[in-house]
N, C-alpha and C positions, 0 to 999 in steps of 0.2 A: 117623416116616416110615421105610419099609423101606429098608435099605441105607445109612442115614445114619450118618456117622462124625464124630468131632470135627474131622478135617481139612476135612470138607466145609463147616464153619462159615465157613471163610475165603472161600468162594465164594457165600455167601448174599447176595443183593442187599440193599443198605441205601439208605435215603433219602439223597439228596445233601445235604451240609452247605451251609447258606446262604453266599453269597459274603460275605467279610468287608467290613464297612463301612469307608469311608475314614476315616483317623485324624482325630479332631477337633482343632481348633486349641486349643492349650494356653490354659486360662482364666487370666485375670489373677488375681494374689493378691487375696484379699478386702480387704486393706488398701489395695492400689492401686485397686481398684474403688471403695472408700469415698472415696479421695482424689479420684477423678474425678467424684464426685457434684457436682451443681450446688448452689448456695446453697439451704439448707433450714433454716428456722427452725421448730423444733417445741417445743411447750410440754409440760413434764413435770408431771403432777399427783400424783405419788406423795408419800407422807408425808415431811416434812422431818426432818432429823437433829436432834432436840431436844437431846441432850447437847452436841453441837458448837455449836449456837446459844447455849446457856447459857454455854458456855466463851467464845465470842466476845464476848458481852455483858458478861461479867465482866471480861475484859481491857479492853474499851472503856470501861466505866464507871470502873473503877479507874484506868485511864490518864488519862482526862479530869480526874478529881478531883486526881490527883497533879500533872498538868501545870498545873492552875490554881494549886495551892499554890506550885509552883516558879516560875511566871511572874508572880505577883502584884506582887512588889516591882519587878521590872524594867519591867513594864507601867506602873506608876505613875511611875517615874523617867523613862522615855523617852517615854511617850505620854499620861501624865496620866489614864489609865483602867486601874485594876487588873484589870478584867474584859475588856480588849481581846482578849487571846489566847484566853481560854476561850470567849468568845462566837463567835469565828471557828471554833474547834475544834468546838464543839457544832454549829454550822451544817454543817460538813463531815461530822460524824458522822451527823447526821440524813439528809443527802443520800446519804452512803455506805451507810447502812442500807437506804434505798430501792433503791439500785443493787444491793445484795447480795440483797435479796428478789427483785427482778426477774430478775437473772441466775440465781438458784437455780432458777427455773421454766423456764429455757431449756435445751434439750438441749445438753450440752457438745460434742456432735459438730458443732455449728454451727462450731466452730473447726477441725474436721478436714476442711476443704475447702481446695483449693489457693489460691483467691483470698483467702480470709479469713486463712489462716495466713501466707502470704507477704506479703499486703497489710499486715497488722498489723505484722509484723516490719520490712519495708522502710520503712513509714511512721515507725516509731519510730527507725530508723536515720537517715532523712532529717531529722527534726526535731532529732535529737541533733547531726548534722553542722552544721545551721543554728545551733544553740546555740554550737558551737565558734567560729563566725565572728562571729555577731551577739549572742551571749548576754551576760548581766550578769556581770561579774567581781567576786568577793569573795575577799579574801585570796589573790590571784594564781591563783584557780581559776575557770574559766568553766563553771558548771554550771546556771545559771538562765536562763530565758527570760521576760522581762517582757512580758506581753500587755496591760498597762494595768489591766484589771480583776482580773487574777490573775497570780501568779508561778508558773511551771511548771518542775519539774525533770524534763527528758525522760528521764533515766536511770531514773526510776521506771517510766515507760511501757515503756522498753526491757527492763526485767526481765521484764515480762509477755510481750512479744513474743519474747524469747529463750526462755522456757519453752515457749511455744506452738509455735514453729518447731522446736525440738529434739524435742518430743514428736511432732509431725506427721511429721517426716522419719524418726525412729526407728521409728514405727509402720508407715510405708510401706515402709521399706527392710529391716525385720527379716528377711523370708524370704531376703534376699541378704547377710546379715551376714558370711558366710564370706569375702567379698571386701572388702579394705580400702577400695575405692572407694565402697562403700555404708556400711560400718560406722565409718569414721574420717574420710575426706576431707571430707565435707560439714560435719561438726562442727568440724573444724580450721579450715575457711574461715570459718564463722560466728563462732567464738570469736576468730579473728584480727581480723575486722572490728569486733566489739564491743569487744574489749580496746583496739584501736588508737584508737577514738573516745574511750573513757574515759580513756586516757592523755593524749590531747590536751586533755581537760577537766581534767586533773590530779585525777581522781576515783579515787584509789587504793583507797579502801574499796569502791567499786563493782566495781573490777577484781578484788579479792579475792573479793567475794561472788559475782560471775558465774562465777569459776573454780570455786568450791565447788559452785554449782548445776549447772554443766555437767558436771563430773567425776562428781558423784553420779548424775545422770541417765544418763550413759554407763555407769556401773557397773551400774545396775539394769536397763538396757535389754536385756540378753542379748548384748551385744557380746562377741566372743571375747576371752579374757583377754590373749592375746598382743598383739592390736591395742590393747587398752586400756593396757597397760603401755608399749608402744612410744610411744603418744600422750603419756603422762605424761612419758616421757623427753625427747621432742622439745619438749614445752611447757616443761619445766624448762630445757632448753638455750636456748630462745628468751627465757625470762625472764632468764637469766643474761647473755645478749648485750645485752638491753635495759638492764640495770643497768650493764654496762660502758660502753655508749654514753652513758648519762646521766652517768656519773661522769667519763669522760675526753674525750668529744667534745662533747656538748651542754652540759656544765658546769651542768646544771639539776637537780642531785640534792640540793642543800643542804637543802631543806625536809624531805626524807625522813630524812636523817642527823640533822637537828635533832629530829625526832620519836622516832627511835630513842634518841638521847641523853637525851631527856626521860623515856623509858620506863626506861632504865637508871639514871638518877639524877634523880629528881623534885626534889631540892633544889639542883640545879646552877644554876638561874636562875629562882627562883619569882616574880620580878616581870615576866618576859617569856616566854621560850620554854617554861618548864615551869609557867606560871601555871595552866592548866586542870587538869593532872594533880595539881599540888600541892594546890590547893583542893578538888579532888574527893576526895582521900585524907583531907583534914581533915574534910570533911563525913561521909564513911563512918565514920571513927574516932570522931567526936563522937556518933554515934547510939547506940553501944553495942548492947545486946541489945534493949531496948524502945523506943529512940528518944527524942527530945526532945518528941514530941507533934506531932500534925498541925498544920501552919501555923507551927511553931516553929523552922524551919530558920534558921540565921544566915548560912550561906554564900550563900544565894540573894539576899541584900541586896547585889548587885553585886560580891561577891567571886568568885563562881564564874561564869565566862563560859558562855553558852549553857545556863544552868540549866534553861530550859524546853524544850530540844531534846536535844542529844547527851548531856547530863549530868543528865537528870531522874532517873535511877536513883540518883545520889549523894544527891539530895534525899530520895528514898524512904528510903534508908538512914539519913540524918540524922534524919528526922522519925519513922519507924516502926521504926528499928533493924534488927537482924538478923532479927527476926520478919517485918517487912514485906518485907525483901529476899528471904527464903525464900518468902514468899507469891507474889511476882512470879515468881521462878524456877520454883516449882511450877506456876503457871498456864501458863508456856511449855512446861514438860516435858509437861504434860497435853495441850497443843495439839499438840506434836510426835507424841506417842503416838497421839492420835486421828487426826491427819492421815495417819500411816503405816498406821493401821488401815483408813481409808477407801481408801487407795491399794491395799492388799493385797486388798480386797474389790471393787475396780473391775471392771466388766463386760468391759473390754477393755484392751489394752496402752496405747492412747492415753490413756484415763482414768487408768490407773495412773501413767503418766509425768507427766501434768499434775499430779496430786495430789502426787506425790513432789517435783516441782520447786517447787510453791508452799509445801509444808510445809518443805522445806529452806531456801527463801528466808527465811521468817519466823523459823525456828529459828536459822539461822546468823546472821542479822542481830541477833537478840536476844542470842545468845551473844557476838558480837563487841562489841556495845555495852556489855554488862555487864563484859566483860574489859577494855575500854578504861577504863571508869569506875573500876575497881578496880586499874588499872595492871598487869594480867596480860598486856596486849597494847599495843603502841604506839598512840598516838592516831591514829585514821584518819578521824575525823569521820563516824561512822555513827550513825544514829538508832535509837531503841528502838521497834519496831512497837507501835502503839496508844497509846503513852505520849508520845512526843516530839511537839512542836508541828510541824504541817505539814499544811495542808489537802489538797493534791493527793496526798501520800503516803497519807494516811488514806483518801481516796476510793478510790484504786487498791487498797489493801490489803483494804478491805471488798468491793470488786468481786471480788477474787480469792477471798475467802471464799464469795462466791456461786457461783463455779465449783466450789469444793470441795463445797458443799452440793448442787449439781447432780449431781456425780459420785456423791455419797453417795445421792441419791434413787434412782438407777438401779442401785445395787449391792445386795448382800444384807447390808449392815450393820444392826445393831440400831438402830432409830430411836428 
């Protein structure tokens, strides 16, 4: 164009820019949107995790066989039927395996709904409180609820509810973890409620186990380190105050000091206060490297209390020796490694936290039981998963294995 200069470009007419659209309302976090979804039960048909299934079956079969050996003498002496305990355990195992298979096909996001997560947790809290008031007392501890046709230990249900509610809130609140109101406060309240109920039940082993599960889940959740360590400090302070209260105000601390004394000196009172620890150590020492042979334990003949339950590992050591003990430990180590592998390959944060919580629960419980049996830790009355006698505990553990299998089905783990 004649006479056109670069300055004239400023005057060249341009198309008018479209009017800016009104700002959209900020969308909710994907986790919050997921939490708001209504009840949705979806079936997952992907391939099952065969290595993990084999590992679970190995633990279950080995556990039932050793529980049968450990319980035979006591069952004859007390009930006149040496097969009493093993028959009930096999029934619970079969029913538990059915639960495990069914749950493994259910999408684990079924638990990631507000009604299910809070309903399961609050239900377990309610039945645990009911147990404190109306439960069956054994050895000054109120942990059992007698329903007539079955005896239920509500703390086993509360373990699952605790893991579900922790994973649910962590997954929902994760985008807002910079604020302590979202990253610390809800979990402090939940842990205080759970610990308080368990203290009233005098179930100190469960208090310790819940603490390990809760702190581990908080650590892996992505919570700011500053909030995490402040929480640990406040929890330690609360624990110290509780101990002082029990020692100087409530005067109900004797059973704990007795167990600590039994741990420090198993020979101090082998006919009463240190009876379990003393006979457990005799059983472990008698086994040597290769053991006395399957069914040949001597301590199970009413010398070792709770040989079919809390001290079944001692019978394993006596009958199968160091080799058998290492096999049990190796199976649990493999379980922990596979569980963390499933957690690391989970498709979302909720699945990762659920898998971590369940794996830590089984692993920590096994570690504490073995430590108690070998007197590496004070006697806390904690069972060995898959090995100790207990129908409801076995049912719940196998149902939890179903949740892990469901998480694995939807992840990219090698099946």
